[in-house]
Residue, then its C-alpha position, 0 to 999 in steps of 0.5 A: m560337962v559343957k553342952l552347947d547345942v545352939i551357938a547363934t542365940r541372937g541374945g547379943d544382937g542388941g549390944e548386950t551379953s550375959l555374964g556367967d552369973g546371968a547378969r546382962v551387960r553391954k558388950d563394951a563393958l570393962r569386964v567383957e573387954a577384959y575377958g574378951t582380951v584374955d580370949e584373944a591372948n588364948a588365940a594368939i597362943g594357939l597360933l604360937r603353938l603352930h610354930l614350935a617345930g616339934d618342941a613338945e615341952a613348950d607345946a605342953m606348957l602352952g597347952r596348960i596355959q591355954n586351959d589356965l586362960f579359959d579358967l581365967g576368962a571364967d573367973l572374970c566372967v563371973p563377978g563377986t566371990g563364992p566357993d562355987r565359982l571357978r577361980v585362978t589360983d596362986d598354984q597356977c601362978a607358981r607353976l608359971d614361975a617355976e617354968l619361967a625360972a627353968m627356961n631362964a636358967a639356960i639363957p644368957p642375961l640380956r645386954s640389950f632390949v629385944l625386938p620381936g622376931g628372930s624365929a616365927g615362934a619367937a615372933h608369935a610369942h612376942l605377939a601373944r605377950t603383948v595381947v596378955r599385957r593388954a589383958e593385964r591392963l584391962a584387968v587392973a582397970l577393972a579391979a579399980e572399979e569392981a572386985v577382981n580375984p588378985a590372982v588374975v592380975r598376978y597370973l597375967n603379969r607372970l604369963s607375959d614374962h613367961l612368954f618373953v622368956l619363951s621367945r628367947r628360948l625359941n630363939g636358940n636360948g637368945a642366940r638369935d634374938v633381934t636386939w634393939q639398936p638405939g637411934a644414935t648407934r643405928q646404921g642405915 
């Protein structure tokens, strides 16, 4: 059980923060950037959930994803390995794969690249997707310097695909997708 009595600890006033193992690091450390961007992605998904218009299935998927992202942030927040640490698992990645495949089965193949838009839900899904991609890039950069659970990168990669397919589902299974018109063929 988590109990937080004091929120403003003032411990970060000097530009440092504590990792989950108690180590103090600068707030602009790559690890902090990575899990901070995961937190940003979680907030973007929270906004997306406000635009689901009673879509209980999508809301349930996104609720599970938000909890997964908290797990993922905790994973990134505690460097090193050990059985006592909360880690993202391949089971969580497999669940995303299954949800993604189920959604995609009902959507016609793309004939063009898709621009963010169509519906408010789809636009918010695209915004969340781009934040997840940034978190993925930061996790990859961190993994080049320090040990990172490989499931973290897999999960973020899969999640961005999941959000893309969800955006198409929220656009009437692709019927209201806004498609890219290359410059040479664009009118106006």
